[in-house]
C-alpha positions as CSV (number, residue, x, y, z in Angstrom):
1,M,224.8,166.7,178.8
2,T,228.2,167.2,180.5
3,R,229.4,168.9,178.0
4,F,226.8,171.5,177.8
5,K,226.6,171.8,181.9
6,N,230.8,172.4,180.8
7,L,230.2,175.3,178.8
8,I,226.9,177.3,181.0
9,A,230.0,177.0,184.2
10,V,232.7,178.7,181.6
11,F,229.6,181.2,181.1
12,G,228.9,181.7,184.7
13,F,232.6,182.1,185.6
14,L,233.4,184.9,182.7
15,L,230.0,186.6,183.2
16,L,231.2,186.7,186.4
17,V,234.9,187.7,185.6
18,L,233.6,190.6,183.6
19,A,230.9,192.1,186.5
20,L,233.5,191.9,189.9
21,P,235.5,195.6,187.7
22,T,231.9,196.6,187.9
23,I,231.2,195.7,191.3
24,T,235.0,197.2,192.8
25,S,234.4,200.4,191.0
26,A,230.8,201.7,192.9
27,Q,232.4,200.6,195.7
28,W,235.5,203.2,195.0
29,R,233.4,205.6,193.7
30,D,231.7,206.0,197.2
31,R,234.4,206.4,199.3
32,D,235.2,209.2,197.8
33,R,233.0,210.7,198.8
34,D,233.9,210.7,202.5
35,N,237.5,212.5,201.6
36,D,238.1,215.3,204.0
37,D,237.6,217.6,201.4
38,Y,233.8,217.4,200.8
39,N,231.9,219.1,202.9
40,R,228.9,221.4,203.6
41,N,225.8,219.1,202.0
42,G,228.4,217.4,200.0
43,R,230.2,220.5,197.8
44,Y,234.0,220.3,196.7
45,D,234.6,223.3,198.8
46,R,238.2,223.7,196.7
47,N,236.5,223.7,193.4
48,L,233.7,225.6,194.2
49,E,236.1,228.8,196.4
50,S,237.8,228.5,193.4
51,T,235.3,229.3,191.2
52,I,233.9,232.2,193.4
53,K,237.1,233.6,193.1
54,N,237.3,233.5,189.1
55,L,233.9,234.8,189.0
56,K,234.8,237.9,191.3
57,N,238.1,238.6,189.2
58,R,235.7,237.8,185.9
59,S,232.8,239.9,186.6
60,K,235.2,243.5,187.3
61,D,236.8,242.3,184.2
62,F,233.5,241.9,182.4
63,A,232.1,245.6,183.9
64,R,234.8,247.3,182.9
65,K,235.2,245.7,179.2
66,L,231.6,245.3,179.2
67,D,231.2,249.8,179.5
68,R,234.5,250.3,177.0
69,E,232.1,248.8,174.3
70,L,228.5,250.6,175.4
71,D,230.7,253.3,174.4
72,R,231.6,251.9,171.3
73,S,227.9,251.0,170.3
74,R,224.7,252.7,169.8
75,Y,223.4,252.9,172.8
76,D,226.2,255.1,174.1
77,D,224.5,257.8,176.0
78,R,221.2,256.1,176.1
79,N,219.5,255.3,179.1
80,R,220.1,251.3,177.6
81,E,223.7,251.9,178.5
82,D,223.0,252.7,182.0
83,Q,220.9,250.2,182.5
84,L,223.5,247.2,181.3
85,N,226.2,249.2,182.8
86,R,224.3,249.3,186.7
87,L,223.5,245.8,186.7
88,A,227.1,244.6,185.2
89,D,228.0,246.4,188.8
90,D,225.3,245.7,190.7
91,F,226.7,241.7,189.6
92,R,230.0,242.4,190.6
93,R,229.7,243.9,193.8
94,A,227.5,240.7,194.4
95,A,230.6,238.5,193.5
96,N,232.9,240.6,195.5
97,D,230.3,240.3,198.4
98,L,230.1,236.3,197.7
99,D,233.9,236.0,197.6
100,N,234.3,237.7,200.7
101,R,231.3,236.0,202.8
102,Y,232.9,232.7,201.7
103,D,236.3,233.5,202.4
104,N,235.3,234.4,206.2
105,R,233.3,231.3,206.1
106,R,231.1,232.7,208.4
107,N,227.7,231.0,206.7
108,D,227.8,228.8,203.2
109,G,227.1,232.4,202.0
110,S,223.9,231.1,200.3
111,N,222.1,234.5,200.4
112,E,225.1,236.0,198.1
113,A,224.7,232.9,195.6
114,R,221.1,233.3,195.6
115,R,222.2,236.6,194.4
116,V,224.6,236.4,191.9
117,I,222.4,234.0,190.6
118,Q,220.2,236.2,190.0
119,L,221.7,238.9,189.5
120,G,223.1,236.7,186.5
121,Q,220.5,235.9,184.7
122,Q,218.9,239.2,184.7
123,L,222.5,240.1,182.6
124,D,222.1,237.1,180.7
125,N,218.7,237.8,179.0
126,A,220.0,242.2,179.0
127,L,223.4,240.5,177.3
128,Y,220.9,238.4,175.0
129,R,218.8,240.8,173.6
130,S,221.7,244.1,173.4
131,R,223.6,241.2,170.9
132,L,227.0,243.1,171.3
133,N,230.7,241.6,170.2
134,Y,231.5,237.8,169.9
135,N,235.0,238.8,172.5
136,L,232.4,239.8,175.0
137,Q,230.0,237.4,174.7
138,G,233.1,234.9,174.9
139,D,233.5,236.6,178.3
140,W,230.6,236.0,179.2
141,N,230.0,232.8,178.5
142,R,232.5,231.8,181.1
143,I,230.9,233.3,183.8
144,R,227.6,231.9,182.8
145,Q,229.7,229.0,183.0
146,D,231.2,230.0,186.4
147,L,227.0,230.4,187.8
148,D,226.6,226.8,186.6
149,V,228.8,225.4,188.9
150,L,228.3,227.8,191.3
151,S,224.0,227.3,191.3
152,D,224.7,223.4,191.4
153,A,226.3,223.7,193.9
154,Y,223.7,225.7,196.1
155,G,221.0,223.7,194.6
156,Y,219.1,226.6,192.1
157,N,218.9,226.8,188.7
158,N,220.7,228.3,187.2
159,R,219.6,226.9,183.5
160,N,215.8,227.8,182.9
161,N,215.7,231.2,180.6
162,R,218.8,230.5,178.6
163,N,216.7,226.6,177.9
164,N,213.7,227.9,177.0
165,R,215.8,230.4,175.0
166,N,217.6,227.9,173.5
167,N,214.7,224.9,172.6
168,R,212.0,228.2,171.5
169,N,210.1,226.2,168.1
170,S,211.9,223.2,169.2
171,N,208.8,220.9,169.4
172,G,207.5,221.7,165.8
173,D,209.6,223.1,164.1
174,W,211.6,220.7,163.2
175,R,210.9,220.5,159.4
176,N,212.5,224.3,159.3
177,R,215.7,223.4,160.5
178,V,216.3,220.2,158.0
179,P,218.7,221.5,155.1
180,F,216.6,219.8,152.1
181,P,213.0,220.2,151.1
182,L,210.9,217.5,152.4
183,P,207.9,215.8,149.9
184,F,205.4,215.8,152.6
């Protein structure tokens, strides 16, 4: 009986020793939120500021590359080319406005951020339908990552259209994705 009590005591002590790092790390993470870099409803300023700068620069480069790519594509001299260029230019201007507003600190730029995210979703849908080259798609994927960070920071939903497109037929179409024939 004494041996059983000692075994329970040792087991309880080991459990306590193993649980202490988890408890202290949870308390340490809460202290990080009191950092001076956090403000405006918990958004991290330096990360958001660099994301907005990246978005401004990347949207400018993307609009230029898109125009050059469309001139070499099947969309040259068509209405589709004009629509895509106009949308990319509107997106570039909106990203520039967001950067100016965020730099001036007049307000948090939530209206400008919403405009950038909306134009980004429109441009994403238009680019998906256009199926342009891979280099341009890689540039757009980097912009899309910045848009995801921006939408998370401002609490907007930026992933609806992309998730619906990527998960289309994912519920009942699993048999077609199996690489070998099924016996049933």
